[in-house]
C-alpha positions as CSV (number, residue, x, y, z in Angstrom):
1,M,3.7,39.8,-23.9
2,Q,2.2,41.4,-21.0
3,Q,1.3,39.5,-18.0
4,V,1.0,42.5,-15.4
5,W,-0.9,45.8,-14.7
6,V,1.5,48.5,-14.2
7,S,0.4,51.8,-12.9
8,G,2.5,55.5,-12.8
9,G,3.2,56.2,-16.4
10,G,2.4,58.9,-18.3
11,D,3.5,62.4,-18.8
12,I,4.8,63.8,-15.6
13,D,6.9,67.1,-15.3
14,A,10.8,67.0,-14.4
15,G,11.4,67.4,-11.2
16,T,8.0,65.4,-9.6
17,R,8.4,62.5,-7.7
18,V,7.0,59.2,-9.5
19,T,6.0,55.8,-8.2
20,V,5.4,53.1,-10.7
21,T,4.0,49.6,-9.4
22,A,4.1,46.4,-11.3
23,T,1.2,43.2,-9.7
24,T,2.2,40.2,-11.0
25,N,0.2,37.3,-12.0
26,P,0.0,34.0,-10.5
27,G,3.0,32.2,-12.0
28,Y,5.5,34.4,-12.4
29,L,8.2,35.5,-10.3
30,F,9.4,39.3,-11.2
31,I,12.7,40.4,-11.9
32,G,12.7,44.3,-11.9
33,W,12.0,47.4,-13.4
34,C,14.5,48.0,-16.4
35,E,15.7,50.8,-18.3
36,G,17.5,49.3,-21.6
37,D,19.6,46.2,-20.5
38,D,19.7,47.5,-17.0
39,I,18.0,46.6,-13.9
40,V,17.4,50.5,-11.9
41,S,14.9,48.6,-9.2
42,V,13.8,45.0,-7.5
43,D,10.8,46.4,-6.1
44,K,7.5,46.3,-7.4
45,D,6.7,49.7,-6.2
46,Y,9.3,51.9,-7.7
47,T,9.8,55.6,-6.6
48,F,11.9,58.3,-8.2
49,T,12.8,61.5,-9.2
50,M,11.1,62.7,-13.2
51,P,14.1,63.8,-14.8
52,D,14.8,66.0,-18.1
53,G,13.3,64.1,-21.5
54,V,11.7,60.5,-21.7
55,R,12.6,58.0,-19.6
56,V,11.6,54.4,-20.6
57,L,11.0,51.9,-17.7
58,E,10.2,48.6,-18.4
59,A,8.5,45.5,-15.6
60,R,9.9,42.3,-17.0
61,W,9.2,39.1,-15.2
62,V,10.2,35.1,-15.9
63,L,8.3,32.1,-15.6
64,G,7.7,30.7,-11.7
65,R,9.7,27.2,-11.7
66,Y,7.5,25.0,-8.9
67,T,7.4,21.5,-7.6
68,V,5.1,18.4,-7.2
69,T,5.8,16.9,-4.1
70,F,4.4,13.2,-3.8
71,N,2.9,12.2,-0.5
72,S,2.6,8.1,-1.1
73,N,1.0,7.4,1.9
74,G,2.7,3.9,3.1
75,G,3.9,3.1,-0.6
76,S,7.4,3.1,-2.0
77,E,9.0,6.8,-2.4
78,V,8.2,8.8,-5.7
79,A,10.5,11.5,-6.7
80,S,9.0,15.1,-6.9
81,I,8.4,17.2,-9.8
82,T,10.1,20.5,-10.9
83,E,9.4,22.4,-13.6
84,L,8.6,25.8,-15.1
85,Y,4.9,27.0,-14.5
86,T,2.4,26.2,-17.6
87,N,5.3,23.5,-18.7
88,A,3.7,19.9,-19.8
89,I,4.0,17.5,-16.6
90,E,3.3,13.7,-16.9
91,A,1.9,11.1,-13.8
92,P,4.9,9.2,-12.5
93,T,5.2,5.5,-12.6
94,P,2.9,4.5,-9.7
95,P,4.6,4.0,-6.3
96,T,3.8,0.2,-4.7
97,R,2.4,-1.0,-1.6
98,T,2.4,-4.5,-0.2
99,G,-1.1,-5.8,0.3
100,Y,-2.4,-2.8,-1.9
101,T,-3.8,-1.5,-5.1
102,F,-2.9,2.3,-6.2
103,A,-6.3,4.2,-6.6
104,G,-4.8,7.1,-8.0
105,W,-3.4,10.8,-7.3
106,Y,-5.7,13.1,-4.9
107,S,-4.9,17.0,-4.4
108,N,-5.9,16.7,-0.8
109,A,-5.1,14.5,2.2
110,G,-9.2,13.4,3.0
111,L,-8.2,11.8,-0.8
112,T,-11.8,13.6,-2.2
113,S,-10.6,15.6,-5.2
114,E,-8.7,13.1,-7.3
115,Y,-5.4,15.2,-9.3
116,A,-5.2,14.9,-13.0
117,F,-1.5,16.0,-14.2
118,N,-1.9,18.4,-17.2
119,T,0.7,21.8,-16.6
120,M,2.7,22.5,-14.0
121,P,0.4,24.8,-11.8
122,A,1.5,28.2,-10.4
123,E,2.7,27.0,-7.3
124,N,4.0,24.1,-5.3
125,I,1.4,21.6,-4.0
126,T,1.8,17.6,-2.5
127,V,-0.3,14.9,-3.9
128,Y,-1.5,12.3,-2.3
129,A,-1.6,8.3,-2.9
130,K,-5.1,6.7,-2.4
131,W,-4.8,3.0,-2.3
132,T,-7.1,-0.3,-2.1
133,K,-6.7,-3.6,-0.2
134,N,-6.5,-6.3,-1.9
135,R,-8.6,-9.3,-1.5
136,H,-7.3,-12.9,-1.8
137,N,-8.3,-16.7,-1.3
138,V,-7.2,-18.9,1.1
139,N,-7.7,-22.4,-0.5
140,L,-8.2,-25.1,2.0
141,S,-7.9,-29.3,1.5
142,K,-7.5,-32.4,3.7
143,N,-5.3,-34.9,3.1
144,I,-7.5,-37.5,3.8
145,L,-10.8,-36.7,3.0
146,A,-12.5,-39.3,5.0
147,A,-11.0,-37.8,8.6
148,G,-13.1,-35.0,9.0
149,T,-14.5,-31.4,8.0
150,V,-13.0,-28.3,7.1
151,S,-14.8,-24.7,8.1
152,E,-15.4,-23.8,4.3
153,N,-13.5,-24.7,1.1
154,V,-12.1,-21.4,0.3
155,V,-11.9,-18.1,2.7
156,N,-12.0,-14.8,0.8
157,A,-11.0,-11.9,2.6
158,E,-8.9,-8.5,2.6
159,Y,-5.0,-8.4,3.0
160,G,-4.3,-8.3,6.9
161,T,-8.0,-9.2,7.9
162,S,-8.3,-11.8,10.8
163,V,-9.2,-15.0,9.4
164,T,-10.1,-18.0,11.4
165,V,-10.1,-21.7,9.7
166,T,-11.4,-24.9,11.7
167,A,-11.0,-28.5,11.3
168,S,-13.6,-31.1,13.1
169,T,-12.3,-34.6,13.5
170,K,-14.2,-38.0,13.4
171,T,-13.3,-40.8,15.7
172,G,-10.5,-43.1,13.8
173,Y,-8.2,-40.3,13.4
174,T,-6.4,-37.4,15.2
175,F,-5.2,-33.8,13.3
176,D,-1.6,-33.3,12.5
177,G,-1.8,-29.6,11.9
178,W,-2.6,-27.1,8.5
179,Y,0.0,-27.3,6.0
180,E,1.3,-25.0,3.7
181,G,3.3,-27.3,1.5
182,E,5.6,-29.8,3.9
183,T,5.6,-27.0,6.1
184,R,3.2,-27.3,9.1
185,V,2.1,-23.6,10.2
186,S,-0.4,-24.1,13.1
187,T,-1.4,-27.4,15.0
188,D,-4.5,-25.5,16.1
189,A,-7.3,-27.5,14.9
190,S,-8.9,-23.7,15.1
191,W,-6.6,-21.4,13.6
192,T,-6.2,-17.5,13.4
193,F,-4.1,-15.5,11.0
194,Y,-3.8,-12.3,9.1
195,M,-4.6,-12.6,5.8
196,P,-1.3,-12.7,3.7
197,A,-0.7,-10.2,0.9
198,A,-0.7,-13.4,-1.8
199,H,-3.8,-16.2,-2.2
200,K,-2.5,-18.8,-0.1
201,N,-3.3,-23.1,0.1
202,Y,-3.4,-24.8,3.6
203,E,-4.2,-28.3,4.2
204,A,-5.7,-29.8,7.1
205,R,-3.7,-33.0,8.0
206,W,-4.8,-36.0,10.1
207,T,-3.1,-39.5,11.0
208,V,-5.2,-42.4,11.3
209,Y,-5.4,-45.2,14.0
210,Q,-7.0,-48.4,14.7
211,R,-7.0,-51.4,17.5
212,V,-6.3,-54.3,16.6
213,D,-5.4,-57.9,17.9
214,S,-2.0,-59.8,18.3
215,E,-1.9,-60.3,14.5
216,G,-2.9,-56.8,13.4
217,V,-7.0,-57.8,12.8
218,R,-9.0,-55.2,13.2
219,S,-10.5,-55.5,16.9
220,D,-12.5,-52.8,18.8
221,S,-10.8,-54.7,21.8
222,G,-7.6,-55.1,20.7
223,A,-4.6,-55.1,22.6
224,Y,-2.6,-53.4,20.5
225,I,-3.6,-49.6,18.0
226,L,-2.3,-48.6,14.2
227,F,-1.6,-45.1,13.4
228,G,-0.2,-42.6,11.3
229,Y,0.3,-43.0,7.7
230,Y,1.2,-46.3,5.6
231,P,3.4,-48.1,6.7
232,Q,1.9,-47.3,10.4
233,T,3.4,-48.1,13.8
234,R,1.8,-50.4,16.2
235,A,1.6,-49.7,20.1
236,R,0.8,-51.8,22.8
237,V,-2.7,-50.7,24.5
238,V,-2.1,-50.4,28.4
239,S,-5.1,-48.7,29.6
240,P,-8.7,-49.2,28.0
241,S,-9.5,-45.9,28.0
242,L,-6.6,-45.2,25.0
243,S,-7.2,-41.8,23.2
244,A,-5.0,-41.8,20.3
245,T,-2.0,-39.5,19.9
246,T,0.4,-39.0,17.0
247,G,4.4,-38.1,17.6
248,N,5.3,-40.5,20.2
249,M,6.6,-44.5,19.5
250,G,5.8,-47.0,22.2
251,E,3.2,-48.4,24.2
252,Y,-0.2,-45.7,24.6
253,G,-2.3,-45.6,27.8
């Protein structure tokens, strides 16, 4: 199959200087001018002196071998594909990236032209991965329903977004912190964090305190307070201007 245009042939007088030219189509590599099985020139423009008799020259090409390189734009590495021109190629296994979903391969860095895998093109190319940020839920709960309020029950935001959750405490309770399982992740009632790469469950926890007399009977003027979870700890009130705290034992003032 002829994939070129060749000029310079025809009836030529012996002793005449002749130039033949081969023009190569995209996707092919010029091997040279051949006479029989011998390569007589690797130049596409071949000049020679016409001998007596007939000379038969053949321009020869082979299919070019090209490479598709993958720029994963922050995702996992993807091996390049090298194939002969026109050979079938398929999209590789998509890369992965924490917090993102793969959205396809694009032929330009600006990610405006999606690349269609079909056959190897007639040149080396680079294709670029496009990503969309994942959205996740943070579910908020309370260990004591009556102890206070949380800013919202469910927060939905993109991965990496700054999120603030707030716990408001009612009288008779002390805020102990935000927990994930049994791990306290913050002691701030107003806690700011970056949306993680997975759904999360955070619980606002409070401890309870109340004033009691020496017999343990609840009394607003009692000399003691009870605080914490059952069985509660009793502490003596030293100052009438008591404000509840947690994490300490003994007398309060």
